N, C-alpha and C positions, 0 to 999 in steps of 0.2 A: 253403313256400307256392309254387305256381309262379308264375314270371316271365310277365307279359303286357304287350304293348304295342301301339298302332296302327300299323299298317302306313302309312310316307308315301307320301302320292302322287307319282309322278316326274314333275319338270319338269324335262322335256329340254334345253330351254335352259341352264337353271341346271346340268343335270349334264354336258353337253358343255362348256360355259365354264370349270367347276372342273376337268375333265380336261384340257382344253386348256393351261390356264394352268400345270399341274404335269407336263406330260409334253409336250415338244416332238415324240417320234415320234409319241405317240396326237393330237397335232393335227394332223399332215400327213394321218394315217390318217381322220380323221374329216371331213377338209376333201376327201379325194378319192374317199370311198366314198359309197353311199348313206346317209340318214341314220336314225338308229336306229331299229327298228321290232320291236316284242316282241310276237308273236301269241299268248295266254296261250290254253291250251285249254280246252275245257268244265269246270266246275267240278265236280270229281269229290272223294271223300273220300278220305283218305290210304290207307285200306283198299282201295278200288276203284282207286286208280291203283297202290298197290304190288302188289296181285294181278295187274295187266295186267303190269307191270313184270317181275315175277317169271317169267312167262309168255315175256316175249320174251329174257330172258337167255340169250346163247351161241347162238341159233338164227337163221334169217333170219327177216324180216319176214313173209314169205308164211306160213312154216311157223307162225310163233307166231299168226298171225291165224286159222288153221284151228283150232289147239289151242285158242286161247281161245275161239272160237265154239262148241267141243265142250263147254269147260267151262261155260259159260253155260247150255248145253242141259240141264243137269244141275241147273238152278235150278228150282223150282216156276214163277217167274215169267218162264224164258227169258230173262232178264238174268243180272247179275254175280251168285253165289251170296252171299248173306249170312253173314256170320262164323257165325250157328250152324248155316246151310245146309253151310259147307266142313267143319266139325266133323264132322259126321254123314254127310258123303261117304265112302265106303269106298276104301281104298287101291285096288283093282282097277280100280273105275270111273274114277279119275282117270288111271291108268295107260293104261287103254286108251283115256282122252282123248288120251292123249299126253304126258303129265306125267314127268318124270322121279320116282326117288326122292326126291331132294334138294330138287326143287322142289314137292313133296306136304308136305314136311316144312316147308319155308318158308313154304309158304300155310296150314298149319294152326296153325303159330305166329304168323302174323300174323293170324289168325282168333281166337284166344285172346288175344292182347295187344289187341286191339281190344275184345273183350269185358271183359278187365280195366281197360280204361281206359287203357293206356299209349299205344296208338295211338289219338291225337284224332277228333273228329269234325271235319268241314269247317270248322263254325261256330268251334270250339275252336281249330284250327290257325291260322286266321286272326288268333287274338289271342294266339298264341305266339312269342316270339322264334325268329330263323332258329337259335340255339345250341340251346334248349331242343327245338326240332323234332328237328334233327340227332340229338340226345341219344336221344330218344324212338325212333326210327325204325330207328337202327342197331342197335337192341337188337332187332330182330327178325332171325330166322335167315335168312341170304342176302341180305340187305339193307345196301348199303353206301353209303357217304357221298356218292358220284357220284349212284346213284338220288335220293336225297332231295334234293341240289341242283338237280337238273333239276325235280323236283316245286315246289321253291322259287321256281324261276325261271320253269317256263312254265306252272305250275297256280297260283300264287299272286302270281307278278308281283312278288316281291322285288328290291328295287333294289340291293341290297349283298353279291351272293352273288358267290363268287369258286371255280370247280370247280378247285383245281389239279390234280386227276388226269386232267382231261379232254385227251385228246390232242388234239383240235382248238386248244383254248385254249394249250396248252404250243407247237404248233408254230407258231400265230400269232405269238407272244410272240417266237419265235425268227427269223421272218420280220419280223415289225415293226423289231427292233432289232438286225437283221443277226447272228445268231449261228447257228454249226454247227450245236449243241448244244441239245437242249431243257432247259430249267429242271427242276430238282430240286422236288419239291411243296414242299417248305420254303422254297426259294429264290424259288420264284414268289409265295409267301404275304407273305413279307417284301417282294418288288418291289412288291406289289399294295397294301401298305398305302398309298400315295401315290395311290392310286385311291379310296379312301374318299369318302364315302359309298356310292359309284356303281360299284362294282365289276361289279355284273351289266351296266351298260355298257359298261365296257371290255372284259369277257369277250367281249360281243358283237361287239366291233370285232375281237378277236382271230380271231373264227371268220369275219368278212368278210376279214382278211387271206389267209386260208388261201383262200378262195375266190378271191379276185383273183388271188393267186399261182399257183394251178393245181396239178395232181398232179405236176407234174414237179418244181417248186421244193419240194413238200411231201416228195417223197421223199430229197431230199437233205439232209434234217434227222435227223442223227443222234439217238440217245438221249443221254440226260444222261449225263455223264461220273461213272464211278465210281473214286474214289480209293484205290488198293490201301493196305492197312492198312502204317503204317511198319516195321514188324517184318518184315513180308513183302518191303518194297522194300530192307531195310538186307540182309537175305538173299542177294537175288538180286543186289546188287551185290557183297556180300561172295564169292559163287559166281562171278561173273564176271572176279574178280581170283585167282582160284586160279590157280597155275603147271599149266599141263596137262602131262601125261607123255606 
């Protein structure tokens, strides 16, 4: 049976107090920056949101907007093609609109999984847990966890989402806690346990930390450290000890 739950309304005073009590660095950031403001976008179904997200992957916003307008023009209504319409649209027409072959396959898989009920309606999504939504939506070809997390935050207004792969969140964490390297996703996930059940709010403040620090400071943050396998390290040390001829 599918897990359902009501989404709790966010009490901002309670959330910021909770975070400040558990994290001194975050407390200072909350005090020194603008108050939390989350502007959720117009309510769209997961299908509509993800169809647009696929279009925008790996290209500029301006180019993606042009392509998406062409895709909508292929619909009888002039709006976003329904799942049924998307399955009927021929590949040459979609390629002519500017979509790559990979994006066309992703869109058709999204349409099929929507018809099959794997991808829920907006009403259904509002009653599903975060974990259940991620599980369902990442099963769609070309849809990753980050895309789903942005949907949870900016479309459903979920209060406890931590985008551990988001560059801004990772760099904001490094700036806030005085680190030279970004955290690995697992490290950020473990660290973020102290922020529950308001990880969305904490993530928002990590984005503000980046904004406040500026591009110059952000460029100084290095990628996460990659630890060499022990065997390779031992071989390297052994080689360095060999006598030279």
